[in-house]
C-alpha atoms as one frame of an Amber mdcrd trajectory, in Angstrom:
protein
   0.000   0.000   0.000   1.346   3.416  -0.984   0.720   6.333   1.342   1.372
   9.929   0.354   1.266  12.751   2.862   1.443  16.465   2.305   2.458  18.908
   4.972   1.458  22.484   4.425   3.076  25.248   6.374   1.079  28.458   6.040
   2.798  31.131   8.069   0.279  33.806   8.859  -0.401  36.434  11.415  -3.403
  38.367  12.622  -2.666  42.035  13.392  -2.261  42.790  17.074  -4.764  45.080
  18.752  -4.424  46.378  22.303  -6.973  48.166  24.454  -6.388  49.414  27.994
  -9.340  50.131  30.231 -10.200  52.389  31.759  -8.734  54.928  29.339  -8.648
  57.508  32.131  -9.374  57.357  35.831  -9.154  59.773  38.729  -8.137  58.166
  42.021  -7.466  59.665  45.440  -4.183  59.008  47.208  -4.466  55.866  49.309
  -7.059  54.157  47.106  -6.432  51.027  45.037  -6.905  50.826  41.275  -6.081
  48.712  38.255  -5.789  48.806  34.467  -6.906  45.937  32.212  -5.049  45.174
  28.986  -7.080  43.355  26.335  -4.933  41.962  23.514  -5.954  40.193  20.320
  -3.865  38.951  17.406  -1.690  36.013  16.478   0.961  34.998  17.222   1.506
  36.869  20.465   5.020  36.747  21.916   4.971  39.208  24.740   3.119  41.843
  26.733   4.874  44.530  28.774   3.690  47.463  30.882   5.255  50.927  31.000
   4.534  54.135  32.895   5.395  57.319  31.027   7.362  55.154  28.544   9.543
  53.571  31.254   9.172  49.943  32.371   6.805  49.545  35.309   8.775  48.600
  38.391   6.753  46.088  40.377   6.863  45.976  44.162   4.552  45.230  47.074
   2.127  47.969  45.897   2.357  47.627  42.118   1.845  44.200  40.579   1.233
  42.746  37.139  -1.277  39.911  37.306  -1.125  37.453  34.415   0.315  40.113
  32.046  -3.139  41.603  31.467  -3.866  43.433  34.739  -1.759  46.158  36.317
  -2.802  46.504  39.958  -1.844  49.465  42.146  -2.598  49.291  45.864  -2.597
  52.429  47.999  -1.937  54.980  45.230   0.745  57.594  45.953   1.400  60.907
  44.201   4.204  59.429  42.064   1.775  56.896  40.560   0.047  59.504  38.404
   0.888  59.288  34.721   0.169  57.370  31.532   0.326  53.577  31.720   0.832
  51.638  28.498   0.430  47.995  27.618   2.643  46.879  24.704   2.118  43.614
  22.811   4.309  42.262  20.022   5.301  39.420  17.752   7.812  39.130  14.883
   5.409  40.811  12.461   3.611  43.485  14.430   3.366  45.485  17.628   0.664
  47.600  19.228   0.012  49.522  22.406  -2.881  50.849  24.417  -2.785  53.421
  27.183  -4.656  54.599  30.230  -4.117  57.739  32.300  -4.083  57.789  36.079
  -5.019  61.182  37.487  -5.095  62.116  41.145  -8.187  63.629  42.700  -8.804
  65.104  46.093  -5.402  66.794  46.238  -4.278  70.384  45.991  -0.874  70.781
  44.348   1.336  73.709  45.332
């Protein structure tokens, strides 16, 4: 019996899309908050978070949960800024952003 097999290799990609929610939030110092990063596309090789275009430094207050949630406990003044979620593969990259504003404070 003769058996013939064909293997097809169709490299393809689906453009990456990133959305961060909420897009803007106003939080008082001492409160907790979070940003959600929703990513679609294929293949997906990595997701990173930045604040004001610098890598987010995680610690006991600031944590990244499963790459898609940035959690900030007990917000401090230095936490205000623009948070970005970047996703990439070999073909494409995309980013989404959310702004953290501080409320209930008077700045001198």
